C-alpha positions as CSV (number, residue, x, y, z in Angstrom):
1,M,-19.8,3.4,15.2
2,S,-21.7,5.8,13.1
3,Q,-21.8,5.6,9.3
4,G,-20.0,8.9,9.1
5,S,-17.1,7.7,11.3
6,A,-16.9,4.4,9.4
7,D,-16.6,6.3,6.1
8,D,-13.8,8.4,7.7
9,F,-11.9,5.2,8.4
10,R,-12.5,3.5,5.1
11,F,-11.8,6.4,2.8
12,R,-9.2,9.1,2.6
13,T,-8.1,11.9,0.2
14,P,-4.3,12.1,0.5
15,P,-3.1,15.5,-0.7
16,A,-0.3,13.8,-2.7
17,L,-2.8,11.8,-4.7
18,G,-5.7,14.4,-5.0
19,K,-8.3,11.7,-5.1
20,R,-10.6,10.0,-2.6
21,V,-9.4,6.5,-2.1
22,Y,-10.8,3.4,-0.5
23,R,-8.1,2.6,1.9
24,L,-7.8,-1.1,1.1
25,G,-5.7,-1.2,-2.1
26,L,-5.7,-4.2,-4.4
27,S,-2.8,-6.4,-5.4
28,A,-3.1,-9.5,-7.6
29,S,0.1,-11.1,-6.3
30,K,-1.8,-14.1,-4.8
31,G,-3.6,-15.1,-7.9
32,I,-6.9,-13.4,-7.7
33,D,-8.7,-13.9,-11.0
34,E,-10.3,-11.4,-13.4
35,G,-13.8,-11.9,-12.1
36,A,-12.8,-11.2,-8.6
37,I,-10.9,-8.1,-9.7
38,R,-14.0,-6.8,-11.4
39,E,-16.0,-7.5,-8.3
40,A,-13.5,-5.5,-6.2
41,L,-13.6,-2.6,-8.5
42,E,-17.4,-2.6,-8.7
43,A,-17.6,-2.8,-4.8
44,G,-15.6,0.4,-4.5
45,V,-11.9,-0.6,-4.4
46,N,-10.2,2.1,-6.4
47,Y,-6.5,2.0,-5.5
48,V,-4.9,-0.6,-7.8
49,F,-1.3,-1.8,-7.6
50,F,-1.2,-2.7,-11.3
51,T,1.5,-5.4,-11.7
52,R,-0.1,-8.6,-12.9
53,K,-1.5,-9.6,-16.3
54,S,-4.8,-10.7,-14.7
55,M,-5.4,-7.0,-14.0
56,H,-5.1,-5.8,-17.5
57,R,-8.6,-6.3,-18.9
58,P,-10.7,-5.5,-15.7
59,V,-8.7,-2.3,-14.9
60,R,-8.7,-1.2,-18.5
61,E,-12.4,-1.6,-18.7
62,A,-12.9,0.2,-15.4
63,A,-10.7,3.1,-16.6
64,R,-12.7,3.4,-19.7
65,R,-15.9,3.7,-17.6
66,D,-14.6,6.2,-15.1
67,R,-10.9,7.0,-15.2
68,E,-10.9,9.7,-12.5
69,R,-12.3,7.3,-9.9
70,L,-9.3,5.0,-10.1
71,V,-5.8,5.4,-8.6
72,I,-3.5,3.3,-10.7
73,A,0.0,2.7,-9.4
74,S,2.6,0.9,-11.5
75,G,6.0,1.0,-13.0
76,P,9.0,-0.9,-14.4
77,V,9.9,-4.2,-12.7
78,L,13.5,-3.2,-12.9
79,A,14.6,0.5,-13.0
80,Y,18.3,1.0,-13.3
81,F,18.3,3.4,-16.2
82,P,16.2,6.4,-17.3
83,G,15.3,4.8,-20.7
84,S,13.8,1.7,-19.1
85,I,11.6,3.9,-16.8
86,R,10.3,5.9,-19.8
87,R,9.7,2.8,-22.0
88,A,7.9,0.9,-19.2
89,T,5.7,3.9,-18.4
90,E,4.7,4.4,-22.1
91,K,4.0,0.7,-22.4
92,L,1.8,0.8,-19.3
93,L,-0.2,3.7,-20.8
94,R,-0.8,1.7,-24.0
95,V,-1.9,-1.4,-22.0
96,L,-4.3,0.7,-19.9
97,G,-5.5,2.8,-22.8
98,T,-5.1,6.0,-20.7
99,D,-3.1,9.2,-20.9
100,S,-1.5,9.0,-17.5
101,L,-0.6,6.8,-14.5
102,D,-1.7,8.1,-11.1
103,V,1.5,6.9,-9.5
104,L,4.7,6.0,-11.3
105,Q,6.4,3.6,-8.8
106,I,9.8,2.1,-9.0
107,F,10.1,-1.1,-7.0
108,W,12.2,-2.1,-4.0
109,L,14.6,0.8,-4.1
110,G,18.2,-0.3,-3.8
111,R,17.5,-3.9,-5.0
112,M,15.3,-3.7,-8.1
113,S,15.8,-0.1,-8.9
114,A,18.3,2.7,-8.5
115,Y,17.5,6.1,-7.1
116,S,20.1,7.9,-9.2
117,D,20.0,11.5,-10.2
118,A,19.4,10.5,-13.9
119,N,16.4,8.3,-12.9
120,V,14.9,10.9,-10.6
121,E,15.2,13.5,-13.4
122,E,13.5,11.2,-15.8
123,M,10.6,10.5,-13.4
124,V,10.2,14.2,-12.8
125,R,10.1,14.9,-16.5
126,L,7.4,12.3,-17.0
127,R,5.4,14.0,-14.3
128,E,5.9,17.4,-15.9
129,E,4.8,15.9,-19.3
130,G,1.6,14.8,-17.7
131,K,2.2,11.1,-18.3
132,V,2.3,10.4,-14.6
133,R,0.6,12.4,-11.8
134,A,2.7,11.3,-8.8
135,L,6.0,9.6,-8.1
136,G,6.6,6.8,-5.7
137,V,8.9,4.0,-4.6
138,S,8.6,0.9,-2.6
139,I,11.5,0.7,-0.1
140,H,12.6,-1.6,2.8
141,D,15.3,0.7,4.1
142,R,13.2,2.6,6.7
143,P,15.8,5.3,7.7
144,R,16.3,6.1,4.0
145,A,12.5,6.2,3.6
146,G,12.4,8.8,6.4
147,R,15.0,10.9,4.6
148,L,13.1,10.7,1.3
149,A,9.9,11.6,3.1
150,E,11.5,14.9,4.3
151,D,13.4,15.9,1.2
152,S,12.8,14.4,-2.3
153,P,10.4,14.9,-5.2
154,L,8.6,11.6,-4.2
155,D,4.8,11.9,-3.6
156,L,4.4,8.3,-2.2
157,L,6.2,5.8,-0.2
158,M,5.2,2.1,-0.1
159,I,6.7,0.6,3.0
160,R,6.6,-2.6,5.1
161,Y,4.4,-2.1,8.1
162,N,2.6,-4.6,10.3
163,A,2.2,-5.6,13.9
164,A,5.5,-7.6,13.8
165,H,7.4,-4.8,12.1
166,P,6.2,-1.5,13.4
167,G,9.5,0.3,13.1
168,A,8.2,2.8,10.6
169,E,6.5,4.4,13.6
170,V,10.1,5.6,14.6
171,D,11.9,5.7,11.3
172,V,9.4,7.0,8.8
173,F,6.2,8.4,10.3
174,P,7.8,11.3,12.3
175,H,9.3,12.6,9.0
176,L,6.1,12.9,7.0
177,A,4.8,16.2,8.3
178,R,7.0,18.5,6.2
179,R,5.9,17.3,2.7
180,R,3.0,14.9,3.5
181,P,3.8,12.2,1.0
182,A,1.2,9.4,0.8
183,V,2.0,6.2,2.6
184,V,1.0,2.8,1.3
185,A,1.6,-0.2,3.7
186,Y,2.2,-3.7,2.5
187,T,3.0,-7.1,4.1
188,A,0.2,-6.3,6.6
189,T,0.0,-10.0,7.6
190,C,3.8,-10.4,7.9
191,W,3.7,-12.9,5.0
192,R,0.8,-14.6,6.8
193,K,2.8,-15.3,10.0
194,L,0.4,-13.2,12.0
195,L,-2.5,-15.5,10.8
196,S,-1.2,-18.6,12.6
197,P,-0.7,-18.8,16.4
198,P,3.0,-18.9,17.1
199,R,4.6,-20.9,19.9
200,R,4.4,-19.3,23.3
201,W,1.3,-17.3,22.2
202,Q,-1.8,-17.6,24.4
203,G,-5.0,-17.3,22.4
204,P,-6.0,-17.1,18.7
205,A,-4.0,-15.6,16.0
206,A,-5.0,-12.5,14.0
207,S,-7.3,-12.5,11.1
208,A,-6.3,-10.7,7.9
209,G,-8.9,-8.1,8.7
210,D,-7.3,-7.5,12.0
211,C,-3.9,-6.9,10.3
212,Y,-5.4,-4.4,7.8
213,R,-7.2,-2.6,10.6
214,F,-3.9,-2.4,12.5
215,C,-2.2,-0.7,9.6
216,L,-5.1,1.7,9.0
217,T,-5.5,2.6,12.6
218,S,-2.3,4.5,12.2
219,P,-3.2,8.1,11.1
220,H,0.0,8.0,8.9
221,V,-1.1,5.2,6.7
222,D,-3.3,6.2,3.7
223,V,-3.7,2.8,2.0
224,V,-2.9,-0.8,2.9
225,L,-2.5,-3.4,0.2
226,T,-4.4,-6.7,0.2
227,A,-3.6,-9.6,-2.0
228,P,-6.6,-11.9,-1.7
229,A,-6.5,-15.3,-3.5
230,S,-10.3,-15.2,-4.1
231,A,-13.4,-13.0,-4.2
232,A,-14.5,-14.6,-0.9
233,E,-11.2,-13.4,0.8
234,L,-11.7,-10.0,-0.7
235,R,-15.2,-9.7,0.8
236,E,-13.9,-10.7,4.2
237,D,-11.2,-8.1,4.0
238,M,-13.7,-5.4,3.0
239,Q,-16.1,-6.4,5.7
240,A,-13.4,-6.1,8.3
241,L,-12.9,-2.4,7.5
242,E,-16.6,-1.8,8.5
243,K,-15.5,-2.3,12.1
244,G,-13.4,0.8,12.0
245,P,-10.1,1.4,13.8
246,L,-8.8,-1.0,16.4
247,R,-10.0,-0.4,20.0
248,P,-7.1,0.1,22.4
249,D,-7.4,-3.4,23.7
250,E,-7.4,-4.8,20.2
251,E,-4.3,-2.8,19.3
252,A,-2.5,-3.9,22.4
253,R,-3.2,-7.5,21.6
254,M,-2.0,-7.1,18.0
255,R,1.2,-5.6,19.2
256,A,1.8,-8.3,21.7
257,L,1.2,-10.9,19.0
258,G,3.5,-9.0,16.7
259,R,6.3,-9.1,19.3
260,V,6.0,-12.9,19.6
261,V,6.0,-13.4,15.8
262,H,9.0,-11.1,15.6
263,G,10.8,-13.2,18.2
264,G,10.2,-11.3,21.4
265,A,8.3,-12.0,24.6
266,A,4.5,-12.4,24.7
267,K,4.1,-9.7,27.3
268,G,5.7,-6.3,27.8
269,P,5.6,-2.7,26.4
270,S,4.0,-2.2,23.0
271,G,6.7,-0.1,21.4
272,P,8.2,-0.7,18.0
273,T,10.3,-3.9,17.5
274,G,11.5,-3.7,13.9
């Protein structure tokens, strides 16, 4: 693969974000420390899912050096009322020492947040005030995500997508063309289930890099989140992206593995399972 095509795979400029992003986004949910976060940012990772205290200092320092390079996505842990959304946003801006978030994201729509008219109006106001640049949600309800992709003020959807749960290919991706919201995939390893050979599976399991490449091989996915536990894991994940998209045989193998992990047969068509 040429360097140009490798760059095309590793980087993207989603219209909804207006910035060139490295397609492996960083989460600190598995305990990566400040030093490894700094290493990630220095190595070129620039999409940050800003939710853990360990991220505060390294991301604030990186924003001070070059704010426009970063895409910082964050929001309130719970978002049931407009006031909590505004207070959380303004607190995040103080913590980061910046004037705006790239993505104001409310989490797990329907469980940890409410998509009420009042909340949506407050989010839109924050965007109009310049305190946030884009609006997003994380959501497990794929049919609802498809409807929001077609008709809503949302600029970004964070959805579950992996080889064991490829249902977004039916429920979400066909609905993106009208408005072109950005798509961030998470649970790429299916909570690590794809990383261990399941019963009735012939051959090795997937690597984390295989899982991230599976997500990013879809033209509809802009960023996939990784949550490494160490700098070494992060380096392995970044090196995997150098391989580019999955070959057809690699993708077929990932889908077959995903069906077994999901509970289906080891052989058969490679269509979505859930």
